[in-house]
N, C-alpha and C positions, 0 to 999 in steps of 0.2 A: 281886634275887637275893639268896639268903641259904644259909649253910651250916648244916646240921644233921646232927650223928652223921657227919660226913665225907660228906655227900651234898649234892651240890649239885644246889638246888631253885630254878626258876623258877615263877612264877605267872604266869599269864595278864593280871593286873593290872600285873605289871612288864615286858610287852611295850609295844613303842610304841603300838601299838593298843588295850590292855588287853583287855577282853572282847568288844571286836568285831573282834579278830583272826580270821581266818577258819581253818578246819579245815585248808586246804591248805598256807597257812602254819605253823600249829602241826606238820603234819605234815613240811613241808620242814626245819625246826629240828629236829625230833626226829630225822631221819634225817641230818642234817649235824652234829649234837652228840650222837649217838648217845645220846638221852635217852628215856627211858619216860614215856610222856603216861598221866597218870591222870586217869579222866574218868566221868562218868555216862553221856555222850553215845552212844548207840548209833550215830550215823553213824560215829564212830571204827571201831566193829567192823566196819562194812560196808568202810570203805575198808582196815581190816587185811585182812579175809577175800577182797578183789578185787583189792588193789593191794599188798598188804605193807606198807602204810603206815597207822600211823608205825611207828618202829623197833622199839617194843616197846609193850606197851599192857596197864595195869593198870582193867579195867572196874570201878567200884565199884556194885555192887547191891544198897545197903542200903536203898533206898526212902528216906523221909522220915527224917533224922538230923541232931541238932545238931552243930554244927562242934566242940565239945568231946568228944561221943562219937565222931565220925567220926575224930577227931585221936589218941582212946584206943586205938580200933580199929586203927588205922595204926601205932601204936605198938607195939602187943602182936602184930603180927605182920610187923614192919619185917624182923628177922633171917631170917625163914623165906622172906618175900617176895624178898630180895636174894639169898638162896640160889637160889631157884627160879628168879630170872631169868637166872642163870648158864646155865642150859640150856633155858628155856622164853621163848617170846616173847609171849603172850598168858595171862592169868589174870584171873581173876574173883573179887573178894572181896565176900561178903555178911558179914552181921552173923555168922553162924555158921559160914561155911566157905569154902575157898577151892577154886575149879575150874580145873584146869591143862587150858588148852584145846590139842589137838592130840595130846595122847598117851594121853587117856582116863584119866588119875588124876585122883580127886578125895580131897581132905583134909578131914574134917569135925572 
């Protein structure tokens, strides 16, 4: 677990089962601790749409991207994402735009 800009972050590698943690366990943790799941895995989209799990979801749809470029992208959009997550539950982040799912808005 690490603190970044007053944001409490847990990477799957920090969980007891690491990257072998089941999606259902991540969803449970997300709901229990009101955490946003950040993922490229569409399985979480299906779970969110069908069962309203995880608590909130940020789907990263950048395609192949270096960790350095992804970190820079996240940092450049962080304040906007935090503000949007106050009223939204599911956001898609690409290299060039955000899609706020559920209210029909798109921010380029």
